C-alpha positions as CSV (number, residue, x, y, z in Angstrom):
1,X,0.1,0.1,0.2
2,X,1.2,3.4,-1.0
3,X,0.7,6.7,1.1
4,X,0.8,10.1,-0.1
5,X,1.4,11.8,3.3
6,X,3.3,10.6,6.4
7,X,3.6,11.9,9.9
8,X,7.2,12.5,11.0
9,X,8.2,12.4,14.9
10,X,11.6,13.4,15.8
11,X,13.0,13.2,19.4
12,X,15.5,16.2,20.2
13,X,16.6,18.7,22.8
14,X,14.2,21.6,22.8
15,X,16.8,24.2,21.8
16,X,17.2,22.8,18.3
17,X,13.3,22.9,17.6
18,X,13.2,26.5,16.2
19,X,16.2,25.8,13.9
20,X,15.1,22.6,12.7
21,X,11.4,24.1,12.1
22,X,13.0,27.1,10.1
23,X,15.1,24.7,7.9
24,X,12.0,22.3,7.3
25,X,9.8,25.3,6.4
26,X,12.5,26.6,4.1
27,X,12.4,23.4,1.8
28,X,8.6,23.8,1.9
29,X,7.6,20.7,3.9
30,X,5.8,22.5,6.8
31,X,3.0,23.8,4.6
32,X,-0.7,22.7,5.3
33,X,-3.2,24.7,3.2
34,X,-2.8,28.3,3.4
35,X,-0.4,28.0,6.5
36,X,3.3,27.3,6.7
37,X,5.6,26.7,9.7
38,X,2.9,23.9,10.8
39,X,4.5,21.6,13.5
40,X,3.7,20.5,17.0
41,X,6.1,19.5,20.0
42,X,5.6,18.2,23.4
43,X,8.0,17.4,26.3
44,X,8.7,13.7,26.7
45,X,10.8,11.7,29.0
46,X,13.0,8.8,28.1
47,X,15.7,6.4,29.1
48,X,19.1,5.4,27.1
49,X,22.2,3.8,27.8
50,X,25.1,4.5,25.6
51,X,27.1,1.3,24.6
52,X,30.8,1.1,24.3
53,X,31.0,2.4,20.7
54,X,28.7,5.5,21.4
55,X,29.7,9.0,21.4
56,X,27.1,10.5,23.7
57,X,25.9,14.2,22.8
58,X,27.3,16.6,25.4
59,X,25.0,19.5,25.1
60,X,22.9,18.6,28.2
61,X,23.5,17.3,31.7
62,X,21.5,14.2,30.4
63,X,24.1,13.0,28.0
64,X,24.8,9.7,29.7
65,X,28.0,7.8,30.4
66,X,29.0,4.7,28.5
67,X,27.2,1.6,29.8
68,X,25.1,3.5,32.3
69,X,21.4,4.0,32.1
70,X,20.4,7.6,32.0
71,X,17.0,9.3,32.3
72,X,16.0,12.7,30.9
73,X,13.6,15.1,29.0
74,X,13.6,16.0,25.5
75,X,10.9,16.9,22.9
76,X,8.9,15.1,20.3
77,X,8.5,17.3,17.2
78,X,5.7,16.3,14.9
79,X,4.7,17.3,11.2
80,X,2.9,16.2,8.3
81,X,4.9,15.8,5.2
82,X,4.5,14.2,1.5
83,X,6.0,10.9,1.5
84,X,7.8,11.9,-1.8
85,X,9.8,14.4,0.5
86,X,10.9,11.8,3.2
87,X,14.5,11.2,2.0
88,X,15.2,15.1,1.7
89,X,13.5,15.5,5.4
90,X,15.4,12.7,7.0
91,X,18.7,14.1,5.4
92,X,17.9,17.7,6.8
93,X,17.1,16.4,10.3
94,X,20.4,14.5,10.5
95,X,22.2,17.5,9.5
96,X,20.6,19.7,12.1
97,X,20.1,17.2,15.0
98,X,22.9,16.9,17.6
99,X,22.6,13.1,18.4
100,X,24.7,10.7,16.6
101,X,21.6,8.4,16.3
102,X,18.6,10.7,16.1
103,X,15.2,8.8,16.5
104,X,13.1,9.7,13.4
105,X,9.7,7.9,13.1
106,X,7.8,7.9,9.9
107,X,4.2,6.9,10.2
108,X,1.8,6.4,7.2
109,X,-1.2,8.6,7.2
110,X,-4.6,7.3,6.2
111,X,-6.2,10.7,5.7
């Protein structure tokens, strides 16, 4: 089954949301009808443990030490986008995002 639109979810530190929003809007993916910059975000909490090969992000007190479970707060940014743009969107997110392994969820939309 093919989908025209997807919902993109990205977990990231709050201080990166504005820059990511600006760059996504600049490539035209945050337009819905007669509006642009259409994005939502919420504060979420999570756990992670950097493994031996990891290079943890050092931009917050929650960066984690190798082989130790950490807990912290970050944000989940969400927006609708054309499936045909997803490769460009994921590339842009990876360039802006500070984590070495950003969580990017792409969910098909039925409507």
